[in-house]
C-alpha positions as CSV (number, residue, x, y, z in Angstrom):
1,X,52.2,-8.5,77.3
2,X,50.1,-5.4,76.4
3,X,51.8,-2.4,74.9
4,X,51.1,1.1,75.9
5,X,50.5,4.1,73.7
6,X,51.4,6.9,76.1
7,X,47.7,7.3,77.3
8,X,48.0,4.8,80.1
9,X,45.6,2.4,78.3
10,X,46.6,-0.6,76.4
11,X,46.5,-0.3,72.6
12,X,43.8,-3.0,72.2
13,X,41.3,-1.0,74.3
14,X,42.1,2.1,72.3
15,X,41.3,0.3,69.0
16,X,38.1,-1.2,70.3
17,X,36.9,2.3,71.5
18,X,37.5,3.8,68.0
19,X,35.6,1.1,66.4
20,X,32.7,1.6,68.7
21,X,32.7,5.3,67.9
22,X,32.6,4.7,64.2
23,X,29.7,2.3,64.6
24,X,27.7,4.9,66.4
25,X,28.4,7.4,63.8
26,X,27.3,5.0,61.0
27,X,24.0,4.3,62.8
28,X,23.2,8.0,63.0
29,X,24.1,8.5,59.4
30,X,21.9,5.6,58.2
31,X,19.0,6.9,60.2
32,X,19.4,10.3,58.7
33,X,19.5,9.0,55.2
34,X,16.4,6.9,55.8
35,X,14.4,9.8,57.2
36,X,15.5,12.0,54.2
37,X,14.4,9.3,51.8
38,X,10.9,9.0,53.4
39,X,10.4,12.7,53.3
40,X,11.3,12.9,49.6
41,X,9.1,10.0,48.8
42,X,6.2,11.6,50.6
43,X,6.8,14.9,48.8
44,X,6.9,13.2,45.4
45,X,3.6,11.3,46.2
46,X,1.8,14.4,47.3
47,X,3.0,16.6,44.3
48,X,0.4,15.4,41.6
49,X,-2.5,16.0,44.0
50,X,-1.3,19.4,45.0
51,X,-1.0,20.2,41.2
52,X,-4.7,19.7,40.9
53,X,-7.2,22.6,41.6
54,X,-8.7,20.8,44.6
55,X,-5.4,20.2,46.3
56,X,-5.0,17.0,48.4
57,X,-7.7,14.5,48.3
58,X,-8.9,15.4,44.7
59,X,-8.9,12.3,42.3
60,X,-8.0,13.3,38.7
61,X,-9.7,11.7,35.8
62,X,-7.8,9.0,33.9
63,X,-6.3,10.0,30.6
64,X,-7.9,7.8,27.9
65,X,-5.4,6.0,25.5
66,X,-5.8,6.4,21.8
67,X,-7.0,3.6,19.6
68,X,-4.5,2.3,17.1
69,X,-6.3,3.8,14.1
70,X,-6.6,7.2,15.7
71,X,-3.1,7.5,16.9
72,X,-1.9,8.1,13.4
73,X,-4.2,11.0,12.7
74,X,-4.3,12.4,16.2
75,X,-1.8,15.1,15.2
76,X,-4.1,16.2,12.4
77,X,-6.9,17.4,14.7
78,X,-6.3,20.4,17.0
79,X,-7.4,19.6,20.6
80,X,-8.4,22.6,22.9
81,X,-9.0,21.5,26.5
82,X,-11.6,23.1,28.6
83,X,-10.5,25.1,31.6
84,X,-9.6,23.1,34.7
85,X,-10.2,19.9,32.8
86,X,-7.7,16.9,32.3
87,X,-6.1,16.9,28.9
88,X,-7.1,14.0,26.6
89,X,-5.0,12.8,23.6
90,X,-8.1,11.3,21.9
91,X,-9.2,13.2,18.7
92,X,-12.8,14.4,18.6
93,X,-15.3,11.8,17.3
94,X,-16.4,12.5,13.8
95,X,-19.0,10.8,11.6
96,X,-18.0,8.9,8.5
97,X,-19.8,11.5,6.4
98,X,-17.7,14.4,7.7
99,X,-15.3,15.0,4.9
100,X,-13.3,17.6,6.8
101,X,-11.8,15.1,9.3
102,X,-10.4,11.6,9.2
103,X,-13.3,9.1,9.6
104,X,-13.6,6.7,12.6
105,X,-12.4,3.2,12.3
106,X,-16.1,2.0,11.9
107,X,-14.9,-1.2,10.2
108,X,-12.0,-2.5,8.3
109,X,-12.2,-2.1,4.5
110,X,-11.3,-5.2,2.5
111,X,-9.1,-4.3,-0.5
112,X,-9.2,-6.9,-3.1
113,X,-6.6,-7.0,-5.8
114,X,-7.7,-8.2,-9.3
115,X,-5.5,-8.6,-12.3
116,X,-2.6,-10.5,-13.8
117,X,1.0,-11.1,-12.7
118,X,1.5,-7.4,-12.1
119,X,-1.5,-7.5,-9.9
120,X,0.1,-10.2,-8.0
121,X,3.1,-8.0,-7.4
122,X,0.9,-5.0,-6.6
123,X,-0.7,-7.1,-3.8
124,X,2.7,-7.8,-2.4
125,X,3.7,-4.1,-2.4
126,X,0.3,-2.9,-1.0
127,X,0.3,-5.5,1.8
128,X,3.6,-4.0,3.0
129,X,2.7,-0.4,2.4
130,X,-0.5,-0.6,4.2
131,X,0.2,-3.0,6.9
132,X,0.6,-0.3,9.5
133,X,-2.9,1.1,8.7
134,X,-5.4,-1.1,10.4
135,X,-8.2,0.4,8.3
136,X,-7.2,-1.8,5.2
137,X,-7.2,-5.5,4.8
138,X,-5.4,-6.5,1.5
139,X,-6.7,-9.6,-0.2
140,X,-5.2,-11.2,-3.4
141,X,-7.5,-12.5,-6.0
142,X,-5.3,-11.9,-9.0
143,X,-4.1,-14.7,-11.4
144,X,-1.0,-14.8,-13.5
145,X,-1.2,-15.2,-17.3
146,X,-4.8,-13.9,-17.5
147,X,-6.5,-10.9,-19.2
148,X,-9.7,-9.9,-21.0
149,X,-8.8,-11.3,-24.4
150,X,-8.6,-15.1,-23.7
151,X,-12.0,-16.0,-22.2
152,X,-11.5,-19.6,-23.3
153,X,-8.5,-19.8,-20.9
154,X,-9.8,-17.5,-18.0
155,X,-13.0,-15.4,-18.1
156,X,-12.5,-12.5,-15.7
157,X,-16.1,-11.3,-16.2
158,X,-17.3,-14.7,-14.8
159,X,-14.4,-14.7,-12.2
160,X,-15.4,-11.3,-10.7
161,X,-18.9,-12.6,-9.9
162,X,-17.4,-15.5,-8.1
163,X,-15.1,-13.2,-6.1
164,X,-18.1,-11.0,-5.2
165,X,-19.9,-14.0,-4.0
166,X,-17.0,-15.3,-1.9
167,X,-15.6,-12.1,-0.5
168,X,-16.8,-9.0,1.2
169,X,-15.3,-6.5,-1.4
170,X,-15.2,-2.9,-0.3
171,X,-12.4,-1.6,-2.6
172,X,-11.3,-3.3,-5.8
173,X,-7.8,-2.5,-7.2
174,X,-7.5,-3.6,-10.9
175,X,-4.2,-4.0,-12.7
176,X,-4.2,-6.0,-15.9
177,X,-3.3,-5.9,-19.6
178,X,0.2,-7.4,-20.1
179,X,-1.2,-10.6,-21.5
180,X,-3.8,-9.0,-23.9
181,X,-1.5,-8.4,-26.9
182,X,-3.2,-11.1,-29.0
183,X,-6.1,-12.0,-31.2
184,X,-9.5,-11.6,-29.6
185,X,-12.5,-13.8,-30.4
186,X,-15.7,-12.0,-29.8
187,X,-18.9,-13.5,-28.5
188,X,-20.0,-14.2,-32.1
189,X,-16.9,-16.2,-32.8
190,X,-15.3,-13.6,-35.0
191,X,-11.5,-13.1,-34.6
192,X,-10.0,-9.6,-34.4
193,X,-6.4,-8.5,-34.6
194,X,-4.9,-6.3,-31.9
195,X,-6.0,-2.7,-32.4
196,X,-8.5,-3.5,-35.0
197,X,-11.9,-1.7,-34.6
198,X,-13.6,-5.0,-33.8
199,X,-10.9,-5.9,-31.2
200,X,-11.2,-2.5,-29.5
201,X,-15.0,-2.5,-29.5
202,X,-15.1,-6.0,-27.9
203,X,-12.3,-5.3,-25.5
204,X,-14.0,-2.2,-24.2
205,X,-17.3,-4.1,-23.8
206,X,-15.5,-6.6,-21.5
207,X,-13.9,-3.9,-19.5
208,X,-17.2,-2.1,-19.0
209,X,-18.9,-5.4,-18.0
210,X,-16.2,-6.1,-15.5
211,X,-16.4,-2.6,-14.0
212,X,-20.2,-2.6,-13.8
213,X,-20.2,-5.9,-11.9
214,X,-18.2,-4.3,-9.2
215,X,-19.9,-0.8,-9.1
216,X,-23.3,-2.2,-9.1
217,X,-22.4,-3.9,-5.7
218,X,-21.3,-0.6,-4.3
219,X,-17.6,-1.5,-4.6
220,X,-15.0,1.4,-4.8
221,X,-13.0,0.6,-7.9
222,X,-9.5,1.9,-8.7
223,X,-8.0,1.1,-12.1
224,X,-4.3,1.2,-12.1
225,X,-2.5,2.1,-15.3
226,X,0.3,0.0,-16.7
227,X,3.9,1.2,-16.1
228,X,6.6,2.1,-18.6
229,X,8.2,-0.9,-20.3
230,X,11.8,-1.6,-21.6
231,X,10.7,-2.8,-25.0
232,X,9.5,0.2,-27.2
233,X,7.1,-2.0,-29.1
234,X,5.7,-3.7,-25.9
235,X,5.6,-0.2,-24.2
236,X,3.7,1.2,-27.2
237,X,0.9,-1.4,-26.8
238,X,0.8,-0.9,-23.0
239,X,0.3,2.8,-23.7
240,X,-2.6,1.9,-26.0
241,X,-4.2,-0.2,-23.3
242,X,-3.7,2.8,-20.9
243,X,-5.7,5.0,-23.2
244,X,-8.6,2.4,-23.2
245,X,-8.5,2.0,-19.4
246,X,-8.5,5.7,-18.8
247,X,-11.3,6.3,-21.2
248,X,-13.5,3.6,-19.8
249,X,-12.7,4.6,-16.2
250,X,-14.1,8.1,-16.9
251,X,-17.1,6.6,-18.7
252,X,-17.9,4.3,-15.7
253,X,-17.2,6.9,-13.1
254,X,-14.1,5.4,-11.4
255,X,-10.7,6.7,-10.8
256,X,-7.9,5.8,-13.1
257,X,-4.4,5.9,-11.4
258,X,-1.5,6.4,-13.9
259,X,1.8,4.9,-13.0
260,X,3.9,5.6,-16.2
261,X,5.7,8.7,-15.0
262,X,6.1,7.6,-11.4
263,X,8.2,4.6,-12.6
264,X,10.1,6.2,-15.4
265,X,13.3,8.4,-15.3
266,X,13.3,12.2,-15.6
267,X,12.8,12.1,-19.4
268,X,9.9,9.6,-19.2
269,X,12.0,6.6,-20.3
270,X,12.3,3.1,-18.8
271,X,14.8,2.7,-15.9
272,X,15.9,-0.5,-14.2
273,X,17.4,1.4,-11.2
274,X,15.7,4.1,-9.3
275,X,14.8,5.4,-5.8
276,X,12.9,3.0,-3.5
277,X,10.2,4.1,-1.0
278,X,13.1,5.3,1.4
279,X,14.8,7.3,-1.3
280,X,17.7,4.9,-1.7
281,X,18.9,3.8,-5.3
282,X,17.8,0.2,-5.8
283,X,17.1,-2.3,-8.6
284,X,13.4,-1.8,-9.3
285,X,12.7,-3.9,-12.5
286,X,13.0,-7.6,-13.2
287,X,15.2,-8.9,-16.0
288,X,12.3,-9.2,-18.4
289,X,11.8,-5.5,-18.5
290,X,8.1,-5.9,-17.5
291,X,7.8,-7.0,-13.9
292,X,9.4,-5.6,-10.8
293,X,11.6,-6.6,-7.8
294,X,10.0,-6.3,-4.4
295,X,11.4,-2.9,-4.0
296,X,9.9,-1.9,-7.2
297,X,6.6,-3.3,-6.4
298,X,6.6,-1.2,-3.2
299,X,7.2,1.9,-5.3
300,X,4.3,0.9,-7.6
301,X,2.1,0.2,-4.6
302,X,3.0,3.5,-2.8
303,X,1.4,5.4,-5.8
304,X,-1.8,3.4,-5.3
305,X,-1.7,3.5,-1.5
306,X,-1.6,7.4,-1.6
307,X,-4.9,7.4,-3.4
308,X,-6.6,4.8,-1.1
309,X,-5.4,6.6,2.1
310,X,-6.4,10.0,0.7
311,X,-10.0,9.0,-0.1
312,X,-10.3,7.0,3.2
313,X,-9.3,10.1,5.2
314,X,-11.8,12.1,3.2
315,X,-14.5,9.7,4.3
316,X,-15.1,8.1,0.9
317,X,-16.9,4.8,1.6
318,X,-18.2,1.9,-0.5
319,X,-21.4,2.8,-2.2
320,X,-20.1,6.4,-2.8
321,X,-18.2,7.7,-5.8
322,X,-14.4,8.2,-5.3
323,X,-12.8,11.4,-7.0
324,X,-12.2,10.7,-10.7
325,X,-9.3,11.5,-12.9
326,X,-7.0,13.1,-10.3
327,X,-3.9,12.8,-12.4
328,X,-2.9,13.7,-15.9
329,X,-2.0,11.3,-18.6
330,X,1.6,10.1,-19.0
331,X,3.8,12.3,-21.2
332,X,4.8,10.9,-24.6
333,X,8.2,9.3,-24.7
334,X,9.7,9.1,-28.1
335,X,11.8,6.1,-27.2
336,X,8.5,4.1,-26.6
337,X,7.4,4.8,-30.2
338,X,10.7,3.8,-31.8
339,X,10.2,1.0,-34.4
340,X,6.4,1.2,-34.0
341,X,4.5,2.3,-37.1
342,X,1.0,3.4,-36.9
343,X,-1.2,1.8,-39.7
344,X,-5.0,2.1,-40.1
345,X,-7.1,-0.9,-39.3
346,X,-8.0,-1.5,-42.9
347,X,-4.3,-1.7,-43.9
348,X,-3.4,-4.4,-41.3
349,X,-2.0,-7.7,-42.7
350,X,-4.6,-10.5,-43.0
351,X,-2.4,-13.0,-41.1
352,X,-3.4,-13.4,-37.6
353,X,-1.0,-12.6,-34.8
354,X,0.2,-15.3,-32.5
355,X,-1.3,-15.3,-29.0
356,X,1.1,-13.7,-26.5
357,X,0.4,-14.9,-23.0
358,X,2.1,-14.2,-19.7
359,X,3.5,-10.8,-20.3
360,X,3.6,-11.0,-24.0
361,X,7.0,-12.3,-25.3
362,X,7.6,-12.4,-28.9
363,X,10.5,-15.0,-29.4
364,X,10.2,-18.7,-28.7
365,X,13.0,-21.2,-28.1
366,X,14.0,-23.1,-31.2
367,X,13.1,-26.5,-29.6
368,X,9.6,-25.4,-28.6
369,X,6.8,-27.2,-30.4
370,X,4.6,-25.3,-32.8
371,X,1.3,-24.2,-31.0
372,X,-1.9,-23.3,-32.8
373,X,-3.1,-19.8,-31.9
374,X,-6.2,-19.7,-29.8
375,X,-6.0,-23.0,-28.1
376,X,-6.5,-23.0,-24.2
377,X,-3.0,-24.8,-23.9
378,X,-1.1,-22.2,-25.8
379,X,0.7,-20.9,-22.8
380,X,3.9,-19.6,-24.4
381,X,6.2,-17.3,-22.4
382,X,7.9,-15.3,-25.2
383,X,11.0,-13.2,-24.5
384,X,11.4,-9.6,-25.4
């Protein structure tokens, strides 16, 4: 039986009519929303064309994207667009000889690391510091436990010729010396103690020959100075080597990059902890007081990377001379000289010093067999 709601119509008919009315209203609302969406879409599509000087129908020129090597330096070059011309984010093209602007990425420069175990670590740091700069390719040709003294074990002047024959060397970064605190046998077979006049003369000759092999091929050479050391005696010898490297770098027309002060504390003394490349306090030095942690090698590499990037931005290319002697010599640190007495060469004892290889350590374990100085198998790792 149908119920009535006072209108004379059954309730079921009233509800059906209400639903029909709601359906008609929803259809009209849907059509209105669809029409509004089409109008807005057309307006948004037409807006870029209307923004051009020619109005509708004008095709704007595409905006060129920057090459990876140029994006880093785009902010350094002001760009003034011509009137009514599309704006480009590409920097103006410059020739490599233009020293006033960053050069183009005409080709990648091979940076070859030469040296001893510190050179190994420097390679690891430089690889990380410069991996975001596509203008450099970092190559490791360093070798641990080597130097210029022990030609019988490893002859760097012969090795550098081999490297030049096997690699396209554009830039050479040299860091060496921690294994050279030992007796030197010159080309005539004479033996010379460390710091003796004959030792120094033969050592400088080998450094010069090594440098000339590189510069004669047009290689840009950067000689990296040795860092501050924990042992005062060891550090004193490293400072002595730095004076030789800096002197010969100036004589051969190559830049010398000192690192002593960059890795020392405020007073110029050794520090195991210090700020890393992000400014956080980290352990930078290894337990032996000579080598570094990876964070420390990145700090060391950042000093070298600054010079490489600065010269590359200035347009210095292989075959040209890089700026020389940009930094001052390290300040004297009294702690490095403690316990070290300076004696003239004529007053040195007649006994020969034991070879100190692999970062020069002076004490041997009691059970280690006695080794004869000067032999190729004398690979002792003394501890400071």
